[in-house]
Every structure is written in C-alpha cells, then in structure tokens.
C-alpha positions as CSV (number, residue, x, y, z in Angstrom):
1,M,24.9,-171.3,104.9
2,T,25.2,-174.9,104.7
3,L,27.3,-177.4,102.8
4,T,24.6,-178.1,100.2
5,T,24.2,-174.6,99.2
6,D,27.7,-173.1,99.0
7,P,27.3,-170.8,95.8
8,K,31.0,-170.1,95.4
9,R,31.7,-173.3,93.7
10,A,29.3,-174.1,91.0
11,R,31.2,-175.7,88.2
12,V,31.9,-179.4,87.8
13,P,35.5,-180.4,87.9
14,S,36.9,-182.0,84.7
15,A,38.7,-185.1,84.7
16,V,42.2,-185.1,86.0
17,S,44.8,-184.7,83.3
18,S,47.9,-185.8,85.1
19,A,49.4,-186.5,88.4
20,G,52.1,-184.1,88.0
21,E,49.8,-181.3,87.3
22,V,47.8,-182.1,90.4
23,R,50.8,-182.3,92.7
24,A,52.2,-178.9,91.1
25,R,48.7,-177.1,91.8
26,C,48.5,-178.6,95.2
27,D,52.0,-177.1,96.1
28,E,50.9,-173.9,94.7
29,A,47.5,-174.0,96.6
30,R,49.5,-174.6,99.8
31,R,51.6,-171.6,99.3
32,L,48.4,-169.4,98.7
33,E,47.1,-170.9,101.9
34,D,50.1,-169.7,103.8
35,A,49.4,-166.3,102.3
36,G,46.0,-166.4,103.5
37,R,44.4,-166.5,100.1
38,Y,42.1,-169.4,100.6
39,E,39.7,-168.4,97.7
40,E,42.4,-168.3,95.3
41,A,43.9,-171.6,96.3
42,A,40.1,-173.3,95.9
43,E,40.0,-171.8,92.6
44,L,43.3,-173.2,91.6
45,L,42.1,-176.7,92.3
46,S,38.6,-176.2,90.8
47,D,39.3,-178.5,87.6
48,F,39.9,-181.3,90.3
49,W,37.5,-180.3,93.2
50,A,34.0,-178.6,93.1
51,G,34.4,-177.0,96.4
52,V,33.2,-177.1,100.0
53,G,31.1,-180.2,100.7
54,E,32.6,-182.0,97.7
55,R,35.0,-184.8,97.4
56,P,38.0,-184.2,94.9
57,R,38.1,-186.5,91.8
58,L,40.9,-189.0,91.8
59,D,40.6,-190.5,88.3
60,G,44.1,-191.9,87.3
61,L,46.1,-190.4,90.3
62,D,48.7,-192.5,92.1
63,E,48.3,-192.8,95.9
64,R,50.7,-189.9,96.7
65,S,49.0,-187.3,94.5
66,A,45.5,-188.5,95.7
67,A,46.6,-188.0,99.3
68,E,47.9,-184.6,98.5
69,L,44.6,-183.4,96.8
70,I,42.5,-184.8,99.3
71,L,44.5,-182.9,102.0
72,R,44.2,-179.6,100.1
73,A,40.6,-180.1,99.6
74,G,40.3,-180.9,103.5
75,T,42.4,-177.9,104.7
76,L,40.5,-175.5,102.2
77,T,37.2,-176.9,103.3
78,A,38.1,-176.1,107.1
79,W,39.4,-172.5,106.3
80,L,36.5,-171.5,103.8
81,G,34.1,-173.0,106.3
82,S,35.4,-171.0,109.1
83,A,35.6,-167.7,107.0
84,R,32.0,-168.2,105.3
85,Q,30.6,-169.8,108.6
86,I,29.2,-172.8,106.8
87,R,27.6,-175.3,108.9
88,G,29.1,-178.8,108.7
89,A,32.3,-177.8,107.1
90,Q,34.5,-178.8,109.9
91,E,33.1,-182.3,110.1
92,A,33.5,-182.4,106.3
93,A,37.2,-181.2,106.7
94,K,37.9,-183.7,109.2
95,D,36.7,-186.8,107.0
96,L,38.9,-185.5,104.3
97,I,42.2,-184.8,106.2
98,G,41.7,-187.8,108.4
99,E,41.8,-190.0,105.1
100,S,44.8,-188.2,104.0
101,A,46.5,-188.7,107.1
102,A,45.8,-192.4,106.9
103,R,47.0,-192.5,103.2
104,F,50.3,-190.8,104.2
105,E,50.7,-193.2,107.1
106,A,50.1,-196.2,104.9
107,M,52.8,-194.9,102.4
108,G,55.5,-194.5,105.0
109,E,55.5,-190.6,104.8
110,P,55.6,-189.3,108.4
111,S,56.3,-185.7,107.5
112,R,53.1,-185.5,105.4
113,A,51.2,-187.4,107.9
114,A,52.3,-184.8,110.4
115,A,51.0,-181.9,108.3
116,A,47.6,-183.8,107.9
117,R,47.3,-184.5,111.6
118,T,48.0,-180.8,112.4
119,S,45.3,-179.5,110.1
120,L,42.9,-182.1,111.7
121,A,43.7,-180.9,115.1
122,V,42.8,-177.3,114.1
123,C,39.5,-178.6,113.0
124,Y,38.8,-180.2,116.3
125,W,40.0,-176.9,117.9
126,R,37.6,-174.9,116.1
127,E,34.8,-177.0,117.3
128,G,35.9,-176.5,120.9
129,A,37.5,-180.0,121.4
130,T,40.8,-178.7,122.9
131,D,41.6,-182.1,124.6
132,E,41.4,-184.1,121.2
133,A,43.4,-181.3,119.4
134,R,46.1,-181.4,122.1
135,V,46.5,-185.2,121.7
136,M,46.6,-184.8,117.8
137,L,49.2,-182.1,118.0
138,E,51.5,-184.0,120.2
139,E,51.3,-186.9,117.9
140,S,52.1,-184.7,115.0
141,R,55.1,-183.1,116.6
142,S,56.4,-186.7,117.2
143,L,56.0,-187.6,113.5
144,A,57.9,-184.3,112.3
145,R,60.6,-184.3,115.0
146,G,64.0,-184.5,113.3
147,R,62.4,-184.8,109.8
148,D,60.6,-181.7,109.1
149,S,61.4,-178.4,110.9
150,R,58.4,-176.8,109.3
151,Q,55.8,-179.3,110.3
152,E,57.3,-179.5,113.8
153,A,56.8,-175.8,114.2
154,R,53.5,-175.7,112.8
155,A,52.5,-178.4,115.4
156,L,54.0,-176.6,118.3
157,L,52.7,-173.4,117.4
158,N,49.2,-174.8,117.0
159,L,49.6,-176.5,120.3
160,A,50.4,-173.2,121.8
161,V,47.0,-171.8,120.5
162,V,45.2,-174.8,121.8
163,E,46.6,-174.1,125.3
164,S,46.0,-170.4,125.2
165,S,42.5,-171.0,124.2
166,A,42.1,-173.3,127.2
167,T,43.5,-170.7,129.4
168,R,46.6,-172.6,130.1
169,Y,48.8,-169.7,129.5
170,H,51.9,-171.1,131.3
171,D,51.6,-174.4,129.2
172,A,51.4,-172.1,126.1
173,L,54.7,-170.3,127.0
174,R,56.3,-173.6,127.8
175,V,55.4,-175.0,124.4
176,L,56.6,-171.6,122.6
177,N,60.0,-172.1,124.6
178,E,60.3,-175.4,122.9
179,A,59.2,-173.8,119.5
180,A,61.7,-171.2,119.6
181,P,64.8,-173.1,118.2
182,V,62.7,-174.9,115.8
183,V,61.4,-171.6,114.3
184,G,64.7,-170.1,114.5
185,R,65.8,-172.6,111.5
186,L,63.0,-171.4,109.2
187,D,63.3,-168.7,106.5
188,E,62.9,-165.2,107.5
189,T,59.8,-164.7,105.2
190,D,58.0,-167.9,106.7
191,V,54.7,-167.1,107.7
192,L,55.4,-169.4,110.8
193,R,57.9,-166.7,112.2
194,G,54.9,-164.3,112.4
195,M,52.8,-166.8,114.1
196,F,55.4,-167.6,116.8
197,H,55.6,-163.9,117.6
198,N,51.6,-163.5,117.6
199,E,51.3,-166.6,120.0
200,L,53.9,-165.4,122.2
201,A,52.4,-161.8,122.4
202,N,48.9,-163.4,123.0
203,A,50.2,-165.7,125.8
204,L,51.9,-162.9,127.5
205,M,48.8,-160.5,127.1
206,L,46.5,-163.1,128.7
207,L,48.9,-164.0,131.4
208,G,49.6,-160.3,132.1
209,R,46.0,-159.7,132.5
210,R,45.5,-162.8,134.8
211,E,48.5,-161.9,137.1
212,T,48.4,-158.0,136.7
213,R,51.9,-158.1,135.1
214,A,52.5,-154.7,133.4
215,D,55.7,-155.9,132.2
216,Y,54.3,-158.9,130.2
217,L,51.7,-156.4,128.6
218,D,54.7,-154.4,127.5
219,R,56.4,-157.3,126.0
220,A,53.1,-158.5,124.3
221,L,53.1,-155.0,122.5
222,V,56.8,-155.6,121.2
223,E,55.9,-159.4,120.1
224,F,52.8,-158.1,118.2
225,A,55.0,-155.5,116.2
226,A,57.4,-158.4,115.5
227,A,54.4,-160.5,114.3
228,S,53.0,-157.7,112.0
229,F,56.5,-157.3,110.4
230,H,57.0,-161.0,109.7
231,Y,53.2,-161.3,108.3
232,E,54.0,-158.2,106.1
233,E,57.1,-160.1,104.8
234,A,55.2,-163.2,104.2
235,G,52.4,-161.2,102.3
236,N,49.5,-162.6,104.5
237,K,46.9,-160.2,104.9
238,Q,44.6,-162.2,107.0
239,W,47.2,-162.7,109.8
240,R,48.0,-159.0,109.8
241,A,44.3,-158.6,110.4
242,M,44.5,-161.0,113.4
243,V,47.4,-158.9,115.0
244,E,45.2,-155.8,114.7
245,N,42.3,-157.7,116.5
246,N,44.8,-158.9,119.1
247,L,46.0,-155.4,119.5
248,G,42.6,-154.0,119.9
249,F,41.9,-156.3,122.7
250,L,45.2,-155.5,124.5
251,F,44.5,-151.8,124.4
252,F,41.0,-152.8,125.7
253,L,42.9,-154.5,128.6
254,L,45.0,-151.3,129.2
255,K,41.7,-149.3,129.0
256,R,43.1,-147.1,126.2
257,Y,39.8,-147.3,124.6
258,E,40.3,-145.1,121.5
259,E,43.5,-147.0,120.6
260,S,41.6,-150.3,121.1
261,R,38.9,-148.9,118.9
262,E,41.1,-147.9,116.2
263,H,42.7,-151.3,115.9
264,L,39.5,-153.1,115.9
265,R,38.3,-150.9,113.0
266,R,41.4,-151.9,111.1
267,A,40.9,-155.6,111.7
268,R,37.3,-155.6,110.7
269,R,38.1,-153.9,107.6
270,L,40.7,-156.2,106.5
271,F,38.6,-159.3,107.6
272,S,35.6,-158.1,105.6
273,E,37.9,-157.2,102.5
274,L,38.9,-161.1,102.8
275,G,35.3,-162.2,103.1
276,Q,36.1,-163.9,106.6
277,E,32.7,-163.5,108.4
278,G,34.0,-165.7,111.6
279,N,36.6,-163.2,112.1
280,V,34.7,-160.1,111.6
281,A,32.3,-161.8,114.2
282,Q,35.1,-162.1,116.6
283,T,36.1,-158.7,116.1
284,D,32.6,-157.3,116.6
285,E,32.3,-159.4,120.1
286,T,35.5,-157.6,121.2
287,H,34.0,-154.2,120.4
288,A,30.7,-155.0,122.1
289,R,32.8,-155.7,125.3
290,L,34.7,-152.5,124.8
291,L,31.3,-150.6,124.5
292,L,30.0,-152.3,127.7
293,A,33.2,-151.2,129.4
294,A,32.2,-147.6,128.3
295,G,28.8,-147.9,129.6
296,R,27.3,-147.8,126.0
297,A,24.9,-151.0,126.4
298,G,22.7,-150.0,123.6
299,E,25.4,-150.0,121.1
300,A,27.1,-153.1,122.7
301,E,23.8,-155.0,122.0
302,R,23.6,-154.2,118.6
303,V,27.1,-155.0,117.8
304,A,27.0,-158.5,119.8
305,R,23.7,-159.2,118.0
306,T,25.6,-158.8,114.7
307,A,28.4,-161.0,116.1
308,V,26.0,-163.8,117.2
309,E,24.0,-163.7,113.9
310,R,27.2,-164.2,112.0
311,L,28.5,-167.2,114.1
312,A,25.1,-169.0,114.4
313,G,25.3,-170.6,110.9
314,G,28.8,-172.0,111.6
315,D,30.7,-174.8,113.5
316,E,32.8,-172.6,115.9
317,L,30.5,-173.1,118.9
318,S,33.0,-171.9,121.5
319,L,32.9,-168.6,119.7
320,L,29.2,-168.4,119.4
321,A,28.9,-169.2,123.2
322,E,31.3,-166.3,124.1
323,A,29.4,-163.7,121.8
324,L,26.0,-164.8,123.3
325,T,27.4,-164.3,126.7
326,T,28.4,-160.7,125.9
327,H,25.0,-160.2,124.2
328,G,23.4,-161.5,127.5
329,R,25.3,-159.0,129.5
330,A,24.2,-156.1,127.0
331,F,20.6,-157.2,127.4
332,A,21.0,-157.3,131.3
333,R,22.3,-153.9,131.4
334,L,19.4,-152.6,129.3
335,G,17.0,-154.1,131.9
336,R,15.7,-156.7,129.3
337,V,15.7,-159.4,131.9
338,R,13.9,-162.1,129.7
339,E,16.3,-161.7,126.8
340,A,19.1,-161.7,128.8
341,R,18.3,-164.9,130.4
342,D,17.6,-166.6,127.0
343,A,20.9,-165.3,125.8
344,F,22.8,-166.8,128.8
345,T,21.0,-170.1,128.5
346,R,21.8,-170.5,124.9
347,A,25.6,-169.5,125.8
348,F,25.6,-172.3,128.4
349,E,23.9,-175.0,126.2
350,T,26.2,-174.0,123.1
351,A,29.6,-174.2,125.1
352,D,28.2,-177.6,126.6
353,R,27.6,-179.0,123.1
354,A,30.9,-177.9,122.2
355,G,32.6,-179.7,125.0
356,D,33.8,-176.3,126.4
357,P,33.5,-176.3,130.2
358,E,35.3,-172.9,130.5
359,G,32.9,-171.2,128.1
360,A,29.8,-172.9,130.0
361,G,31.0,-171.9,133.3
362,Q,31.6,-168.3,132.1
363,A,27.9,-168.1,130.9
364,A,26.8,-169.4,134.4
365,L,28.8,-166.9,136.3
366,A,27.7,-164.0,134.1
367,T,24.0,-165.0,134.6
368,I,24.6,-164.7,138.5
369,E,26.6,-161.6,138.3
370,E,24.1,-159.8,135.8
371,L,20.7,-161.2,137.2
372,S,21.2,-162.1,140.8
373,E,18.6,-159.6,142.0
374,Q,15.9,-160.9,139.2
375,L,16.3,-164.7,139.7
376,P,15.0,-166.8,142.5
377,A,17.5,-168.2,145.1
378,V,17.2,-171.8,144.0
379,E,18.0,-171.1,140.4
380,L,21.1,-168.9,141.6
381,L,22.4,-171.9,143.6
382,A,21.9,-174.4,140.6
383,L,23.9,-171.9,138.7
384,Y,26.7,-171.5,141.0
385,E,27.0,-175.2,141.5
386,S,27.3,-175.8,137.8
387,A,29.9,-172.8,137.4
388,D,31.9,-174.2,140.4
389,D,32.2,-177.6,138.9
390,L,32.9,-176.4,135.4
391,L,35.5,-174.0,136.4
392,K,37.3,-176.0,139.1
393,H,40.4,-176.6,137.0
394,S,40.6,-173.1,135.6
395,Q,44.0,-171.2,136.0
396,E,42.3,-167.8,136.1
397,T,42.7,-166.0,139.3
398,D,40.0,-163.6,138.3
399,I,37.5,-166.3,137.8
400,V,38.5,-167.7,141.2
401,A,37.7,-164.0,142.5
402,R,34.3,-164.0,140.7
403,L,33.3,-167.6,142.0
404,R,33.9,-166.0,145.4
405,D,31.7,-163.0,144.8
406,C,28.9,-165.1,143.1
407,A,29.0,-167.4,146.2
408,R,28.5,-164.4,148.3
409,Q,25.5,-163.2,146.2
410,V,24.0,-166.7,146.4
411,L,24.2,-167.2,149.9
412,T,23.0,-163.8,150.5
413,A,20.0,-164.4,148.4
414,S,19.4,-167.9,150.0
415,F,20.0,-167.1,153.8
416,G,20.0,-163.5,154.1
417,L,23.3,-161.4,154.9
418,A,23.9,-162.4,158.6
419,Q,23.7,-166.0,158.2
420,A,25.5,-166.0,154.9
421,A,28.6,-164.3,156.6
422,S,28.9,-167.3,159.0
423,I,27.6,-170.3,157.0
424,L,31.1,-171.1,155.3
425,P,33.0,-171.4,158.6
426,H,30.2,-173.2,160.3
427,H,30.2,-175.8,157.5
428,L,34.0,-176.3,157.7
429,A,33.8,-176.8,161.5
430,A,31.2,-179.3,161.0
431,G,33.3,-181.3,158.7
432,D,35.9,-182.0,161.6
433,E,33.3,-184.2,163.4
434,G,33.9,-187.7,163.5
435,D,37.7,-187.3,162.8
436,D,39.9,-190.2,164.5
437,D,43.3,-189.5,165.7
438,D,44.5,-193.2,164.8
439,D,43.6,-192.6,161.2
440,F,46.5,-190.0,161.0
441,Q,49.5,-192.0,160.9
442,V,52.5,-190.0,161.9
443,E,56.0,-190.0,163.4
444,F,55.5,-186.9,165.4
445,V,55.8,-188.1,169.0
446,H,53.1,-186.6,171.1
447,A,51.0,-187.1,174.2
448,E,49.5,-183.7,174.7
449,P,45.8,-183.5,173.5
450,A,46.9,-179.8,172.1
451,T,49.4,-181.6,169.8
452,A,46.7,-184.0,168.6
453,E,44.7,-181.1,167.7
454,L,47.5,-179.6,166.0
455,L,48.2,-182.7,163.9
456,R,44.5,-183.0,163.0
457,R,44.6,-179.5,161.8
458,A,47.5,-180.3,159.6
459,E,45.6,-183.2,158.2
460,L,42.9,-181.0,157.2
461,I,45.3,-178.4,155.5
462,A,47.3,-181.3,153.8
463,G,44.3,-182.0,151.6
464,A,43.2,-178.4,151.1
465,G,46.1,-177.2,148.7
466,G,47.7,-173.7,148.9
467,P,50.7,-172.4,150.7
468,V,51.3,-173.3,154.5
469,L,53.3,-171.2,156.9
470,L,54.7,-173.0,159.9
471,S,55.9,-170.9,162.8
472,G,57.7,-171.8,166.1
473,E,61.1,-171.9,168.0
474,T,64.1,-174.2,166.6
475,G,63.7,-177.8,167.5
476,T,59.9,-177.9,167.8
477,G,59.5,-180.2,165.0
478,K,58.4,-177.9,162.0
479,E,60.3,-179.9,159.3
480,V,58.6,-183.2,160.4
481,L,55.2,-181.6,160.3
482,A,56.1,-180.2,156.7
483,R,56.8,-183.7,155.8
484,L,53.7,-185.1,157.3
485,I,51.6,-182.3,155.3
486,H,53.2,-183.5,152.1
487,E,52.7,-187.1,152.7
488,R,48.8,-186.5,153.7
489,S,48.4,-184.0,150.8
490,G,48.3,-187.2,148.0
491,R,50.8,-185.2,145.9
492,A,52.7,-187.6,143.7
493,G,55.8,-185.5,143.5
494,R,58.9,-185.1,146.0
495,F,59.4,-183.3,149.0
496,V,62.2,-180.8,148.4
497,K,63.8,-178.9,151.3
498,L,65.7,-175.7,150.4
499,V,67.3,-173.8,153.4
500,C,66.7,-169.9,152.8
501,A,69.2,-168.6,155.4
502,G,72.0,-166.8,153.9
503,L,70.5,-166.8,150.3
504,S,69.6,-163.7,148.5
505,G,69.6,-162.2,144.9
506,E,71.2,-164.5,142.2
507,S,72.2,-167.4,144.5
508,F,68.7,-167.8,145.7
509,E,67.3,-167.4,142.1
510,A,69.6,-170.3,140.8
511,R,68.9,-172.7,143.8
512,L,65.1,-171.8,143.5
513,L,64.6,-171.6,139.7
514,G,67.8,-173.2,138.2
515,L,70.3,-172.3,135.5
516,A,69.8,-172.5,131.7
517,G,73.5,-173.6,131.2
518,G,73.7,-177.3,131.5
519,G,70.1,-177.6,132.1
520,V,70.4,-177.3,135.9
521,A,67.1,-177.6,137.6
522,G,66.0,-175.6,140.6
523,A,64.5,-176.6,143.8
524,A,60.9,-175.7,142.4
525,E,61.4,-178.0,139.4
526,E,62.6,-180.9,141.5
527,A,59.5,-180.5,143.6
528,E,57.2,-180.6,140.6
529,G,54.0,-182.3,141.6
530,G,55.0,-182.2,145.2
531,T,56.0,-180.1,147.9
532,L,58.6,-177.4,148.4
533,F,59.8,-176.7,152.0
534,L,61.5,-173.4,152.6
535,D,63.3,-173.6,155.9
536,E,63.6,-170.2,157.4
537,V,61.7,-168.0,155.0
538,G,62.2,-165.1,157.2
539,E,65.9,-164.9,156.5
540,M,65.6,-164.3,152.8
541,G,66.6,-160.9,151.4
542,P,64.3,-158.4,149.4
543,S,65.4,-159.8,146.0
544,A,64.9,-163.4,147.1
545,Q,61.5,-162.4,148.4
546,A,60.4,-161.0,145.0
547,K,61.4,-164.2,143.3
548,L,59.3,-166.4,146.0
549,L,56.4,-164.0,145.5
550,R,56.5,-164.5,141.8
551,L,56.4,-168.4,142.0
552,L,53.7,-168.3,144.5
553,E,51.5,-165.9,142.4
554,S,52.2,-167.2,139.0
555,G,53.6,-170.8,139.5
556,E,56.5,-169.5,137.1
557,A,60.0,-170.9,137.3
558,Q,62.4,-169.0,135.0
559,R,65.6,-170.4,134.9
560,V,68.6,-167.9,135.1
561,G,69.4,-167.4,131.3
562,E,66.3,-168.4,129.8
563,T,63.8,-165.9,128.1
564,L,60.7,-167.6,128.9
565,P,59.3,-169.0,132.1
566,R,58.4,-172.5,132.9
567,R,55.1,-173.6,134.6
568,V,55.6,-175.4,137.8
569,D,53.1,-177.3,139.8
570,V,54.4,-177.2,143.3
571,R,53.1,-176.6,146.9
572,V,55.0,-174.3,149.1
573,V,55.3,-175.0,152.8
574,A,57.4,-172.3,154.7
575,S,58.8,-172.4,158.2
576,T,60.1,-169.4,160.4
577,T,61.5,-168.8,163.8
578,F,60.8,-165.1,163.4
579,D,57.8,-163.0,163.9
580,L,57.0,-162.1,160.2
581,A,54.1,-159.7,161.2
582,L,56.8,-157.7,163.1
583,L,59.2,-158.0,160.1
584,V,56.6,-156.7,157.8
585,E,56.1,-153.8,160.2
586,E,59.9,-153.0,160.3
587,G,59.9,-153.2,156.5
588,A,62.1,-156.2,156.4
589,F,59.6,-158.6,154.8
590,R,57.2,-158.0,152.1
591,K,53.8,-157.5,153.1
592,D,52.1,-159.2,149.9
593,L,54.4,-162.0,150.3
594,Y,53.3,-162.4,154.1
595,Y,49.8,-162.5,153.2
596,R,50.4,-165.0,150.2
597,L,52.1,-167.5,152.8
598,Q,49.3,-167.1,155.2
599,N,46.9,-169.1,153.3
600,F,47.1,-171.6,156.1
601,T,49.2,-171.0,159.3
602,L,50.1,-173.5,162.0
603,E,52.0,-172.5,165.2
604,V,54.1,-175.5,166.8
605,P,54.4,-174.7,170.5
606,P,57.8,-175.1,172.0
607,L,58.3,-178.3,174.3
608,R,58.4,-176.5,177.5
609,E,54.6,-175.9,176.9
610,R,54.2,-179.6,175.9
611,P,55.3,-181.3,179.0
612,A,53.5,-184.7,178.2
613,D,55.3,-184.9,174.7
C-alpha cells in the first residue's frame, strides 16, 4: 500500500467551522490514540483531515489550534502507516510532526513542543534511526522536565524503548530508574503506567537472556503481569496484545514452547482484530523462530514468508531485515541454498539502508552460521569482516560468542584446521615486533631485561581492554603496574583503588556499589570510564566475590537500597599475593570469578629474583 492509494480515507474534509471544535476533537482524538483506537481517532478528525498522506485544512484556525491539528494528523499518520504498512507514511508523519513542533516552539509552549518531539522521535525509531531518536527524546525530556510529568514520562519511556532496541539494556534500565518517580505521579489508569511495566519487563527479559539471569526472567514475568493490568485499566487493547507477544517471546527463551505458542496466538488474534499488519508480522516472525527451534523448518519458512510479505510494503526496515534473516535460516535448513543466500543478502541490504548496524551484522553472521559449507572461503571472510565491524559495539555476550565461532569457521575454511588453530596467536606475536622500550614512559624502576619484557606486555594488555590479574609478593610493585596499565589504556576516567582485605557482605557491597540514601556512589561508579583497582582480591569473602562477579559479568552497579541496577563502564585490575588457583581447589575462591579475572594475567617477580632492578 502507498500513500496515494490509501482506501480508508476517501472523503474530502469540509471547511473548519471553529477553532474550539478543532481543539475539542483533537483532545478526544488524543485520548483515543492512548487507548490504541487509531481508526476511530482518524474518523473523528475526518471533517478537517482526509487521512494518511494528506495535509489537514487549516482555514480560519488560530496558531494554537492549527499546531494541534497538524500534530494529531502527524501522529495518526505514523500509527496508521505502521499498522497498515503504508510505504512513505513515516516520512509524511515526520514532516507534519516536525512542523507542529516548530509552531509550538515559536509560540513558547515547551510542553506541547515536547509532545511533538517525542512523536517525531518514534517515527525515526520505526525507521531504524536510533541515534536521531535518542537525541530528540533527550531534547523532549528537557523541554518537559518540571512542566509536564506526563510528557516527561513519555519521553523517558520511549527512550527506554530505543535503548532496548539498540541492545543497550543497562542503559534502558538506567532510564527506567529515572522514569519510575515521574510515572508514579501519574493517574492509576494512565496508559503510561502500563508502558513503564512493559518496558521494564522487556529490558529485564532481554538482559536476562544475555547474562543467563534466571532472576531477571522471573522478574520480567511479574512486570508483564503488572503491564497487562494497567493496560486493561486504561482500556488499551493494542498494548495488551503487545504484552501477549512479549510473553510469547519470553516463554520461547525459557523453552516453554507450548506456552509461547499460546501467547503468540492471542497476540496475533488481537492484532488482527485491530487491523495492525505490522504487529501481526512481528508476531509471525517470533513464531517462525519458535518453529525453527522445534526443528519444523517447513512451517517456519511459510510463517516467516508471511511476515516478510506484510513488512515489505512499509517503512519499518529494521523489522523487515529481522524477518528476512529468519526466513533465510528457514531456507538454509531446508537445503534451499540459493533462496537462503538471497534472503540473507536482502536482510543485510535492508538493515544497512535503515542505518541499523546490529541488524546488518546479524544477517552477515547468520549467513556464515547457516551456509559456511556452501560458500567459498573468500566470501565467508568478507562476510566475517563486515559482521565484526558492524557488531564491534554490541553489548550482547552471545554475539561475541557467535563471532568467535564464525571466526573459527572462516579460518578453517580458509587455512585448514591445523593452521587455523595457530594463526591467531602467531598474528599477535608478530605484532610485538618493532616495539621500543623507550616509548613506554614508566616510573617502574628497572634494569633487568625480564622486567622490561614485563612492562612491554603490560603496555599491550593496557590497550586490549578486559580484566587484568596481577600476582606477586608484597612490595613487588603491583599497584604501580596497575596505574601504568590505566595510564596506557587511554581510558578517560579515574584510577580508583579499593582495598579488599577485611571487606565482605554488606560492607563490601556498600564500598563497591554505593548507597541509595544520600546518593553515595561506590568505587565502581567513581571509576566510571576508568580503572577500578582491587587490592588483595583473594581476601574477599564469598558474598563479596558474588558482588564482584556480577559487576564483571554484567557491568551492573546496583546501589544498596535501589531497585534497579546502574550501568557502569569500568575496567577491573585486581592484585593478589595468594595462589588463587589453590584457593579455588580449597573452595575458598569462586572458580567462575577466577576464570573471569584471568582474562589477562601478569606475575611480578620478587626483587630477590631481579638483582639488577
């Protein structure tokens, strides 16, 4: 369907009778939108607006009424364009909503300008332009803060949607933590309360999948139930359908396939009743993945094909790329190589056109995973290089694991199994050639060649990222070495030292993560963007070790007394005078934490073994 052939708005609008009537109908149309009743909202405005693709009539309207009518026409164009998958609808909506935002700003009405900017950001998000959407929502929040709690909540909740869709789940949780008190000021029946619980559940679900956190998945079930209750109170059928779709995906992750299928059926039925083809397609794509997991590739291909056909006519290119990737997997598992290759290529090109690097990288990875035995080595290498570049900023641990698996497949195809097993270490060793000790400006006094080699290794590790474990006797210079690693890492944040000896349980949690009361930050937050040095990590008790493991695995710092974690970008360098491997054998130190800290290890010899130093 295109803008020029929208059959649901055929009548020509009559002349506007009064500005008051327009404003009254715009207010009622907004309430209908909140209830998900977009067709009724459009019908209510039909005396002034012919429908999607048309500009409303503004004859005789004052500036305020004209801006409201343009905004409502723009938001309905966006919603109906998505529901009916009308090509070009989002661009048309952006033009109208952008004009209304400019009019409101010129009139000095920041709250209404914030409402327009939030709707405009959603249009950009639908097209896959998450960076643009993020900037607009931050601007919208600034305009609404302290003036309009509802518009501030809308901006924050949509920002959480954007962060989750960009796989930045910790950022989504941070935004939701900020949104919680704002949402708490809204009426119990406000649809935004349901949206808050839905987005919190969604972020917990996706983060639980990434970090294998069963507790997050359990919390997601509770939050989805709360979302469904609030949507029921608000009378919003569409968002109740969205919760059913999300529950279908959650039960799919939990491998409870029958429950997943039942929720997806309910979601599809509700979306079909509402005439929302785009959401029906999303439900079909999730169902196709479920069928693939169950080994039913033939059924998956048919369902995925339906999703692709529904999305192909609209503007939501990121969703189309995702459906094409699933369709390609189904083709590959049916042995239909040419069709699979074509679907993956379309998925890559569609995501690239949308400005969606994650989607394009996923398509390239899926091609390698499904067709590595059918494609020439040179093509596999090109695909891997594209995937590696596109997904380099991904926070998904499973994507990192998939990249590694694909690298092995590509190397094996290119060089054979034996050579592939040794090529990466050889490459890293070759990179050491030409290093100059004089380039490593240090205050670590040394004369021994072995110490110079230790410092050279520290420099290489400094630029690589990831945890570092320094071992050695007391007085060997471990803290100095840790500071050098921080300085050579290029990280802009601070070097923060935390002595672990004697800390355990709540005391360690408070020192490491901080306290909610009074807004006391912990060492992890103080080291944001920098390096956290944990001195004598081997002396931590079991509870403290668990807190540190969570920080290393998920980058989470949840202050004592807060309900949601904060995302912290911090590099951990730990030191120990103990033999941690022996402590692991004795059950005094967690094995998983030990392996996590061993990402890079440096042993600093005692001075008696460094006589020249």
